[in-house]
DOVOKOL-141016 format. One line per field, with one value per atom (N, C-alpha, C): residue in three letters; atom name; x, y, z. Coordinates in steps of 0.1 Angstrom, whole numbers. Example, Ala and Ser with C-alpha at 12.3 -4.5 7.8 and 13.67 -1.06 7.14 Angstrom:
palo <- [ala / ala / ala / ser / ser / ser];
dopa <- [N / CA / C / N / CA / C];
c1 <- [132 / 123 / 132 / 128 / 137 / 129];
c2 <- [-57 / -45 / -33 / -22 / -11 / 0];
c3 <- [78 / 78 / 78 / 71 / 71 / 79];
***
This chain:
palo <- [met / met / met / leu / leu / leu / thr / thr / thr / leu / leu / leu / glu / glu / glu / asn / asn / asn / leu / leu / leu / met / met / met / glu / glu / glu / pro / pro / pro / his / his / his / glu / glu / glu / val / val / val / ala / ala / ala / glu / glu / glu / gln / gln / gln / tyr / tyr / tyr / pro / pro / pro / thr / thr / thr / leu / leu / leu / phe / phe / phe / thr / thr / thr / glu / glu / glu / lys / lys / lys / leu / leu / leu / leu / leu / leu / asp / asp / asp / trp / trp / trp / met / met / met / leu / leu / leu / arg / arg / arg / asn / asn / asn / arg / arg / arg / arg / arg / arg / arg / arg / arg / ser / ser / ser / gly / gly / gly / leu / leu / leu / asp / asp / asp / ser / ser / ser / ala / ala / ala / val / val / val / val / val / val / lys / lys / lys / val / val / val / his / his / his / arg / arg / arg / lys / lys / lys / leu / leu / leu / phe / phe / phe / ile / ile / ile / asp / asp / asp / lys / lys / lys / ala / ala / ala / ala / ala / ala / phe / phe / phe / glu / glu / glu / val / val / val / trp / trp / trp / leu / leu / leu / glu / glu / glu / ser / ser / ser / his / his / his / arg / arg / arg / glu / glu / glu / ala / ala / ala / thr / thr / thr / ala / ala / ala / ala / ala / ala];
dopa <- [N / CA / C / N / CA / C / N / CA / C / N / CA / C / N / CA / C / N / CA / C / N / CA / C / N / CA / C / N / CA / C / N / CA / C / N / CA / C / N / CA / C / N / CA / C / N / CA / C / N / CA / C / N / CA / C / N / CA / C / N / CA / C / N / CA / C / N / CA / C / N / CA / C / N / CA / C / N / CA / C / N / CA / C / N / CA / C / N / CA / C / N / CA / C / N / CA / C / N / CA / C / N / CA / C / N / CA / C / N / CA / C / N / CA / C / N / CA / C / N / CA / C / N / CA / C / N / CA / C / N / CA / C / N / CA / C / N / CA / C / N / CA / C / N / CA / C / N / CA / C / N / CA / C / N / CA / C / N / CA / C / N / CA / C / N / CA / C / N / CA / C / N / CA / C / N / CA / C / N / CA / C / N / CA / C / N / CA / C / N / CA / C / N / CA / C / N / CA / C / N / CA / C / N / CA / C / N / CA / C / N / CA / C / N / CA / C / N / CA / C / N / CA / C / N / CA / C / N / CA / C / N / CA / C / N / CA / C / N / CA / C];
c1 <- [-72 / -83 / -77 / -82 / -78 / -83 / -74 / -78 / -71 / -78 / -73 / -59 / -57 / -44 / -33 / -35 / -25 / -21 / -30 / -27 / -17 / -6 / 4 / 7 / 10 / 15 / 29 / 33 / 47 / 58 / 56 / 66 / 67 / 55 / 56 / 63 / 62 / 70 / 85 / 88 / 102 / 108 / 100 / 104 / 105 / 96 / 97 / 108 / 111 / 121 / 132 / 139 / 148 / 160 / 164 / 175 / 170 / 157 / 152 / 146 / 139 / 131 / 134 / 136 / 136 / 122 / 119 / 107 / 107 / 119 / 121 / 119 / 124 / 122 / 108 / 101 / 87 / 79 / 82 / 75 / 76 / 88 / 91 / 83 / 83 / 76 / 61 / 56 / 41 / 38 / 47 / 44 / 44 / 52 / 53 / 46 / 36 / 29 / 22 / 17 / 9 / 18 / 30 / 40 / 46 / 47 / 54 / 44 / 31 / 21 / 19 / 26 / 25 / 11 / 4 / -10 / -19 / -16 / -24 / -22 / -12 / -9 / -11 / -18 / -20 / -35 / -38 / -52 / -52 / -60 / -61 / -74 / -73 / -84 / -83 / -93 / -93 / -80 / -71 / -58 / -46 / -49 / -38 / -36 / -24 / -20 / -16 / -21 / -17 / -12 / -3 / 3 / -4 / -9 / -15 / -3 / 1 / 14 / 13 / 3 / 2 / 3 / -4 / -3 / 11 / 17 / 30 / 40 / 39 / 48 / 47 / 34 / 32 / 38 / 37 / 43 / 58 / 64 / 78 / 83 / 76 / 80 / 79 / 70 / 69 / 81 / 88 / 100 / 113 / 112 / 125 / 132 / 145 / 153 / 156 / 155 / 157 / 172 / 174 / 188 / 195 / 208 / 215 / 216 / 214 / 214 / 229];
c2 <- [-130 / -122 / -109 / -105 / -93 / -80 / -71 / -58 / -47 / -36 / -25 / -20 / -21 / -17 / -25 / -38 / -46 / -44 / -37 / -35 / -24 / -27 / -18 / -18 / -6 / -5 / -10 / -15 / -20 / -10 / 2 / 12 / 14 / 12 / 13 / 1 / -11 / -22 / -19 / -14 / -11 / 0 / 10 / 20 / 15 / 6 / 1 / -9 / -16 / -27 / -25 / -14 / -12 / -21 / -28 / -38 / -51 / -53 / -66 / -65 / -54 / -53 / -39 / -40 / -28 / -27 / -16 / -15 / -24 / -24 / -33 / -47 / -52 / -66 / -69 / -60 / -62 / -62 / -53 / -53 / -66 / -72 / -85 / -96 / -95 / -105 / -104 / -92 / -91 / -96 / -93 / -98 / -113 / -119 / -134 / -140 / -134 / -138 / -151 / -154 / -167 / -179 / -177 / -188 / -191 / -181 / -183 / -185 / -183 / -185 / -172 / -161 / -148 / -142 / -147 / -142 / -143 / -152 / -153 / -142 / -134 / -122 / -109 / -109 / -97 / -95 / -82 / -78 / -68 / -71 / -62 / -54 / -41 / -32 / -24 / -26 / -20 / -24 / -16 / -20 / -19 / -16 / -14 / -26 / -30 / -41 / -37 / -43 / -41 / -54 / -53 / -64 / -65 / -77 / -79 / -83 / -74 / -76 / -90 / -93 / -105 / -118 / -118 / -129 / -130 / -118 / -117 / -124 / -121 / -127 / -142 / -147 / -161 / -167 / -161 / -165 / -165 / -155 / -155 / -166 / -169 / -180 / -193 / -195 / -208 / -209 / -199 / -200 / -200 / -201 / -202 / -215 / -213 / -225 / -233 / -246 / -254 / -253 / -253 / -252 / -265 / -265 / -278 / -285 / -298 / -305 / -308];
c3 <- [262 / 257 / 252 / 241 / 234 / 241 / 244 / 250 / 242 / 241 / 233 / 238 / 251 / 257 / 252 / 247 / 242 / 228 / 221 / 206 / 204 / 196 / 193 / 178 / 174 / 160 / 159 / 147 / 146 / 151 / 147 / 151 / 166 / 173 / 187 / 194 / 188 / 193 / 191 / 179 / 176 / 185 / 189 / 198 / 212 / 216 / 230 / 232 / 221 / 222 / 211 / 211 / 200 / 198 / 209 / 208 / 203 / 202 / 197 / 183 / 180 / 168 / 161 / 148 / 140 / 133 / 128 / 120 / 107 / 101 / 89 / 93 / 104 / 108 / 111 / 118 / 121 / 108 / 98 / 86 / 79 / 79 / 72 / 80 / 93 / 101 / 98 / 97 / 94 / 80 / 70 / 56 / 56 / 64 / 64 / 76 / 81 / 94 / 92 / 80 / 79 / 79 / 73 / 72 / 86 / 94 / 107 / 119 / 116 / 127 / 135 / 131 / 138 / 136 / 126 / 123 / 135 / 145 / 157 / 166 / 164 / 172 / 165 / 153 / 145 / 144 / 145 / 143 / 132 / 122 / 110 / 111 / 111 / 111 / 99 / 90 / 77 / 70 / 67 / 61 / 70 / 83 / 92 / 101 / 103 / 112 / 126 / 136 / 149 / 155 / 165 / 171 / 185 / 188 / 202 / 210 / 219 / 227 / 235 / 241 / 249 / 240 / 229 / 219 / 213 / 210 / 204 / 214 / 227 / 237 / 237 / 236 / 236 / 223 / 212 / 199 / 201 / 206 / 208 / 217 / 228 / 237 / 230 / 220 / 213 / 203 / 201 / 192 / 200 / 212 / 220 / 217 / 215 / 212 / 225 / 224 / 235 / 240 / 252 / 258 / 256 / 254 / 253 / 266 / 266 / 279 / 283];
***
């Protein structure tokens, strides 16, 4: 369920997780969100994009590489 507390601007994600994401990387990910399926974790209000942190974590988990057996 979407909550306002989960909505973050891309720069906030980059600030909170600097070793994982840069603003440039997040901008690229957001521009290509429809191809990668990330659009399920993005909320657009007027012209501004927000990342739903909970949905983003689900999306990240779905991209985990399988460990070698």
